[in-house]
C-alpha positions in Angstrom: -14.7 5.1 13.6 -17.1 8.3 14.3 -14.1 10.3 15.0 -12.9 9.5 11.8 -15.9 10.6 9.9 -15.6 13.5 12.0 -12.5 14.3 11.2 -13.0 13.9 7.3 -15.6 15.9 7.7 -14.0 18.7 9.4 -11.1 18.6 6.6 -13.2 18.7 3.7 -15.3 21.1 5.0 -14.0 23.7 2.8 -13.5 22.1 -0.5 -16.1 22.0 -3.4 -17.7 19.1 -4.8 -15.2 18.5 -7.7 -12.3 18.8 -5.4 -13.2 16.1 -3.1 -14.4 13.6 -6.3 -11.0 14.4 -7.9 -8.8 13.1 -5.1 -11.1 10.3 -4.6 -11.0 9.8 -8.1 -7.1 9.9 -8.5 -6.4 7.9 -5.4 -8.4 5.2 -7.3 -7.1 5.1 -10.6 -3.3 5.1 -9.1 -4.4 2.3 -6.4 -5.7 0.5 -9.6 -3.1 1.1 -11.8 -0.7 -0.1 -8.6 -2.5 -3.5 -8.2 -2.9 -4.3 -12.0 1.2 -4.0 -12.3 1.8 -6.4 -9.2 2.9 -3.3 -7.2 4.0 -4.0 -3.5 1.8 -2.7 -0.6 4.4 0.1 0.6 4.5 0.9 -3.2 0.8 1.2 -3.4 0.5 3.7 -0.4 3.4 5.4 -1.5 2.4 6.2 -5.0 -1.8 6.8 -3.3 -0.5 9.3 -0.6 2.2 10.7 -3.0 -1.1 11.7 -5.6 -3.4 12.3 -2.6 -0.5 15.1 -1.9 -0.4 16.4 -5.1 -3.9 17.1 -5.2 -4.3 18.9 -2.0 -1.5 21.0 -2.6 -2.7 21.9 -6.3 -6.3 22.7 -4.7 -4.6 24.6 -1.6 
């Protein structure tokens, strides 16, 4: 668990607070909508990682 925390901290070290909040909010919204629409686990994983990819690419 400690190595995961260190990894995330290093990856997000150059980001502003609003960029991290935007990433968390986007992933939370897409996960919530997917659960509400009774999507499969694979669909939830795919949509969440897709949204995270778009947000990370927009931030770079």
